[in-house]
C-alpha positions as CSV (number, residue, x, y, z in Angstrom):
1,X,175.0,143.0,-134.4
2,X,173.5,139.2,-133.8
3,X,174.0,137.1,-131.2
4,X,175.4,134.1,-132.0
5,X,174.1,130.8,-130.5
6,X,174.8,127.0,-131.1
7,X,170.7,127.0,-132.3
8,X,170.1,123.9,-134.4
9,X,167.3,123.4,-136.5
10,X,166.0,120.0,-137.5
11,X,163.2,118.0,-138.2
12,X,161.3,116.9,-135.3
13,X,161.2,113.2,-136.8
14,X,164.9,113.7,-136.2
15,X,167.4,111.2,-134.2
16,X,167.7,110.9,-130.3
17,X,171.4,111.6,-130.9
18,X,171.0,115.0,-132.1
19,X,170.0,115.6,-128.8
20,X,172.8,113.4,-127.3
21,X,174.7,115.2,-129.0
22,X,173.9,118.8,-127.4
23,X,174.8,117.0,-124.4
24,X,178.2,116.2,-125.6
25,X,179.2,119.5,-126.8
26,X,177.4,121.5,-123.4
27,X,175.3,123.6,-125.9
28,X,172.2,122.4,-124.2
29,X,168.8,121.1,-125.6
30,X,166.9,123.9,-125.5
31,X,169.1,125.2,-128.6
32,X,168.0,122.2,-130.7
33,X,164.7,123.3,-132.4
34,X,162.8,121.1,-134.1
35,X,160.8,122.3,-136.9
36,X,157.4,120.6,-137.7
37,X,156.9,117.9,-140.3
38,X,154.2,117.5,-143.1
39,X,151.9,114.3,-143.6
40,X,155.1,112.4,-144.8
41,X,157.2,112.8,-142.0
42,X,159.5,115.2,-144.5
43,X,160.6,118.9,-142.9
44,X,158.1,121.4,-143.7
45,X,160.5,124.6,-145.4
46,X,157.7,127.0,-144.9
47,X,157.7,126.1,-141.1
48,X,162.0,126.0,-140.9
49,X,161.3,129.6,-143.3
50,X,159.4,130.8,-139.9
51,X,161.4,129.5,-137.7
52,X,164.6,131.8,-139.2
53,X,162.1,134.4,-139.5
54,X,161.3,134.3,-135.4
55,X,165.2,133.5,-134.5
56,X,166.7,136.8,-136.8
57,X,163.6,139.0,-135.1
58,X,164.7,137.5,-131.4
59,X,168.5,138.6,-132.7
60,X,169.6,134.9,-132.7
61,X,171.8,133.8,-135.6
62,X,171.7,129.8,-136.5
63,X,174.9,127.8,-136.0
64,X,173.5,125.0,-138.3
65,X,170.5,123.3,-139.9
66,X,170.3,119.5,-139.7
67,X,168.4,117.5,-142.7
68,X,167.5,114.0,-142.1
69,X,167.7,111.5,-145.3
70,X,165.3,108.4,-143.7
71,X,164.3,108.9,-140.1
72,X,165.2,106.2,-138.0
73,X,161.4,105.7,-137.5
74,X,159.5,106.4,-140.8
75,X,162.4,106.5,-143.8
76,X,161.4,109.8,-144.5
77,X,163.4,111.8,-146.0
78,X,163.6,115.7,-145.6
79,X,163.7,118.3,-148.9
80,X,167.7,118.5,-148.7
81,X,167.5,120.7,-152.2
82,X,165.2,123.2,-150.6
83,X,167.0,123.0,-147.2
84,X,170.1,123.9,-148.1
85,X,168.5,126.7,-150.1
86,X,167.8,128.0,-146.7
87,X,171.0,127.3,-145.2
88,X,172.8,129.3,-147.9
89,X,170.3,132.7,-147.1
90,X,171.7,132.1,-143.4
91,X,174.7,131.7,-144.2
92,X,175.0,128.6,-141.9
93,X,176.3,125.1,-141.9
94,X,174.2,122.5,-143.6
95,X,174.1,119.1,-142.2
96,X,172.6,115.8,-143.3
97,X,171.5,113.6,-140.7
98,X,171.6,110.1,-143.5
99,X,172.8,107.3,-141.1
100,X,169.6,105.2,-142.0
101,X,169.5,106.2,-145.7
102,X,172.7,107.0,-147.2
103,X,173.7,103.9,-148.9
104,X,170.1,104.7,-150.8
105,X,172.8,106.6,-152.4
106,X,174.1,103.7,-154.5
107,X,170.8,102.8,-155.8
108,X,170.4,103.9,-159.6
109,X,166.9,103.5,-158.9
110,X,166.5,105.4,-155.5
111,X,169.0,108.1,-155.6
112,X,166.5,111.1,-156.9
113,X,165.1,110.9,-153.7
114,X,168.6,112.7,-152.4
115,X,168.4,115.4,-154.1
116,X,170.4,118.2,-152.7
117,X,172.6,116.5,-150.2
118,X,175.7,117.1,-152.6
119,X,175.4,120.8,-150.9
120,X,175.7,119.7,-147.4
121,X,179.1,121.0,-145.2
122,X,178.6,117.5,-143.6
123,X,177.1,113.7,-144.0
124,X,177.3,111.2,-142.0
125,X,176.4,107.5,-142.8
126,X,175.8,104.8,-140.3
127,X,177.6,101.3,-142.4
128,X,176.2,99.4,-139.7
129,X,172.8,100.1,-141.7
130,X,172.5,99.4,-145.2
131,X,175.8,98.6,-146.0
132,X,175.0,95.2,-143.8
133,X,177.7,95.5,-141.9
134,X,177.7,95.0,-137.7
135,X,177.0,97.6,-135.3
136,X,179.5,100.4,-134.7
137,X,180.7,101.5,-137.8
138,X,179.6,104.8,-138.9
139,X,181.6,107.5,-141.0
140,X,181.2,111.4,-141.5
141,X,182.5,113.3,-144.7
142,X,183.3,116.7,-144.7
143,X,182.7,119.0,-148.0
144,X,186.4,120.5,-146.6
145,X,188.8,117.7,-145.0
146,X,190.8,120.4,-143.6
147,X,187.6,121.2,-141.5
148,X,188.9,118.2,-139.4
149,X,192.1,120.0,-138.5
150,X,189.6,122.2,-136.4
151,X,190.1,119.2,-133.6
152,X,192.5,117.8,-134.1
153,X,194.7,117.1,-130.8
154,X,198.6,115.1,-130.7
155,X,200.3,113.2,-127.7
156,X,203.5,112.5,-127.6
157,X,203.8,108.7,-126.9
158,X,200.9,107.8,-129.7
159,X,199.1,110.3,-131.9
160,X,202.5,112.8,-132.7
161,X,202.7,115.8,-135.3
162,X,202.2,113.6,-138.7
163,X,200.9,110.7,-137.4
164,X,197.8,109.3,-139.6
165,X,195.8,107.8,-137.2
166,X,192.2,109.5,-136.9
167,X,192.3,109.1,-133.0
168,X,193.6,112.7,-133.7
169,X,190.1,113.4,-134.9
170,X,187.2,111.7,-133.0
171,X,185.9,111.1,-129.3
172,X,187.4,108.2,-129.1
173,X,191.2,108.2,-129.2
174,X,191.6,104.5,-130.5
175,X,189.5,103.9,-133.1
176,X,188.2,100.2,-133.5
177,X,188.5,98.0,-137.0
178,X,185.0,98.7,-137.6
179,X,186.6,100.1,-141.3
180,X,187.8,97.1,-142.3
181,X,184.4,95.3,-142.3
182,X,182.5,97.7,-144.8
183,X,186.2,97.9,-146.7
184,X,185.5,94.0,-147.0
185,X,181.6,94.5,-147.7
186,X,182.1,96.8,-150.4
187,X,184.6,94.8,-152.5
188,X,182.9,91.6,-151.6
189,X,179.3,92.6,-152.9
190,X,180.4,96.0,-154.5
191,X,178.3,98.8,-155.7
192,X,175.9,96.9,-157.6
193,X,175.8,94.4,-155.1
194,X,174.6,96.6,-152.6
195,X,172.3,98.4,-154.7
196,X,170.4,95.4,-155.8
197,X,169.7,94.8,-151.9
198,X,168.7,98.2,-151.4
199,X,166.1,98.2,-154.3
200,X,165.0,94.7,-152.7
201,X,164.1,96.2,-149.4
202,X,162.7,98.9,-151.3
203,X,160.3,96.8,-153.3
204,X,159.3,94.3,-150.9
205,X,158.4,97.6,-148.6
206,X,156.3,98.8,-151.0
207,X,154.6,95.7,-151.5
208,X,154.3,95.5,-147.7
209,X,152.4,98.4,-147.7
210,X,150.3,97.6,-150.3
211,X,149.2,94.4,-149.0
212,X,148.2,96.3,-145.5
213,X,146.3,99.0,-147.5
214,X,144.0,95.8,-148.6
215,X,143.6,94.3,-145.0
216,X,139.9,96.0,-143.9
217,X,141.5,95.3,-140.2
218,X,144.8,96.9,-140.8
219,X,145.9,100.9,-140.9
220,X,148.8,102.0,-143.1
221,X,150.6,104.5,-140.9
222,X,153.5,105.4,-142.9
223,X,154.3,104.8,-146.9
224,X,157.3,104.0,-147.4
225,X,159.8,106.2,-148.9
226,X,162.8,103.6,-148.2
227,X,162.5,100.5,-146.7
228,X,160.4,101.5,-143.3
229,X,157.0,101.7,-142.8
230,X,154.3,101.7,-140.1
231,X,150.9,100.4,-139.3
232,X,148.9,99.0,-136.8
233,X,145.9,96.1,-135.6
234,X,142.2,97.9,-136.3
235,X,139.4,95.5,-135.8
236,X,137.0,96.7,-138.5
237,X,134.3,96.7,-135.5
238,X,136.7,99.4,-134.2
239,X,137.3,101.1,-137.7
240,X,133.2,101.8,-137.6
241,X,133.1,102.7,-134.1
242,X,136.1,105.5,-134.5
243,X,134.8,106.8,-137.6
244,X,131.5,107.7,-135.3
245,X,132.4,108.3,-131.7
246,X,132.4,111.0,-129.7
247,X,135.5,113.1,-129.3
248,X,136.0,111.5,-125.7
249,X,135.6,108.4,-126.3
250,X,137.2,108.0,-129.3
251,X,139.9,108.9,-127.4
252,X,139.6,106.4,-124.8
253,X,139.3,103.4,-128.1
254,X,142.6,105.1,-129.3
255,X,143.8,104.4,-125.7
256,X,142.8,100.7,-125.8
257,X,144.0,100.4,-129.3
258,X,147.4,101.8,-128.5
259,X,147.5,99.1,-125.4
260,X,146.5,96.1,-127.9
261,X,149.2,97.4,-130.0
262,X,152.1,97.7,-127.7
263,X,150.7,93.8,-125.9
264,X,150.5,92.5,-129.3
265,X,154.1,93.2,-130.3
266,X,155.2,92.2,-127.0
267,X,153.5,88.8,-127.2
268,X,155.1,88.0,-131.0
269,X,158.2,88.8,-129.6
270,X,158.3,86.6,-126.2
271,X,157.0,83.8,-129.1
272,X,159.9,84.4,-131.2
273,X,158.6,83.1,-134.0
274,X,158.7,86.7,-136.2
275,X,159.5,90.1,-135.0
276,X,158.4,93.7,-135.8
277,X,159.4,96.8,-133.4
278,X,157.2,99.1,-132.1
279,X,157.0,103.1,-131.8
280,X,155.2,105.8,-131.0
281,X,153.9,108.7,-134.2
282,X,152.0,112.4,-133.9
283,X,149.5,111.4,-136.1
284,X,148.0,113.8,-138.4
285,X,144.7,111.2,-138.7
286,X,143.6,111.4,-135.3
287,X,144.4,114.9,-135.0
288,X,148.1,115.0,-133.9
289,X,147.9,112.8,-131.0
290,X,150.2,110.2,-130.7
291,X,149.6,106.6,-131.5
292,X,151.4,103.1,-130.7
293,X,152.1,101.5,-133.8
294,X,154.7,99.1,-135.5
295,X,157.6,99.5,-137.0
296,X,158.7,96.9,-140.3
297,X,162.5,97.3,-140.8
298,X,162.5,95.0,-144.6
299,X,166.3,95.3,-145.3
300,X,166.7,91.7,-145.0
301,X,166.7,90.5,-148.9
302,X,165.5,86.6,-147.7
303,X,162.4,88.3,-147.0
304,X,159.1,86.9,-149.3
305,X,155.6,87.9,-149.9
306,X,154.8,84.8,-147.8
307,X,156.5,85.5,-145.0
308,X,155.0,89.2,-145.0
309,X,151.2,87.8,-145.5
310,X,152.2,85.4,-142.4
311,X,153.5,88.6,-140.3
312,X,149.8,89.8,-140.8
313,X,147.9,86.3,-140.1
314,X,150.0,86.2,-136.5
315,X,148.8,90.4,-135.8
316,X,145.1,88.6,-135.8
317,X,146.0,85.7,-133.8
318,X,147.8,87.3,-131.3
319,X,145.2,90.0,-130.9
320,X,142.4,88.0,-130.6
321,X,144.6,85.8,-127.6
322,X,145.7,89.9,-126.3
323,X,143.8,90.6,-122.8
324,X,144.1,93.9,-124.1
325,X,141.3,92.9,-126.6
326,X,138.1,91.9,-124.8
327,X,138.2,96.3,-123.3
328,X,138.8,97.5,-126.6
329,X,135.5,95.5,-127.7
330,X,134.1,96.8,-124.6
331,X,134.2,100.3,-124.9
332,X,133.8,99.9,-128.6
333,X,130.1,98.2,-128.4
334,X,129.4,101.2,-125.1
335,X,126.7,104.0,-126.3
336,X,128.0,107.1,-126.5
337,X,127.0,109.4,-123.6
338,X,123.8,111.2,-124.0
């Protein structure tokens, strides 16, 4: 007889809220099992199956598998249909975290990326992402609406039996009015209007990725699947040095390049002319080591190609002025140890 534990399998690129959920539920983060991803940041089904076999051999039955439909850092969409197959075979809950990318389902052109999401037992979507409403608006959809009855609570003074107050089902006893903002946007912009915004944001991401790829002093880290991409500034001399450096020297150059990336991002933020966020991702190009990268979200429909070119020009100017440039160039010019 299998031991039923609250194990969740999820992409290693999953949002930190999954770990927070494990804390809130009290199941412990050790019962979250990350699954490796491919070069595009998508869950590898072969590794998922390996994980499932390992759990079975240890007499552990998983409670849920979580697929990601738009990772927060790179916008990657897991192969949801294949994950649904595995969940069905295992007889466990299939949840899709579409907090970031779920709104893309409104786009007739791009919704193919989410094939299999219709097989999920539950889906979460954040309206404060691509539904263009303020923070705090999120929704969860269940295949079986009756499942919400499992966590229903009543109180004689407010949520009595028969009440339609959603506080009966949520951690917040009295939910705010965020739904009103979503309702208004759906009526003001409509499905077609929101789809146009989403399509334009993805078009801008593809343009920016192609622009970065054409630059001899920039390196594209992740190709956009939605409207998010990551990249960094790599001077041509640094790129040439990395191609020929010894392993030890290459690590030192990469560390110095990380410092330069962080410096550029902080200087850009402080200057206040434009803003690009940053993150740290495991790089397949550099042996699976973490690297610091710029992370850009192109959700603003007023973003033009000229603005994107200006962003790269500003990166270059800030790099030249950064105190981290001189130590990097010193490493590049230093010979390898004999």
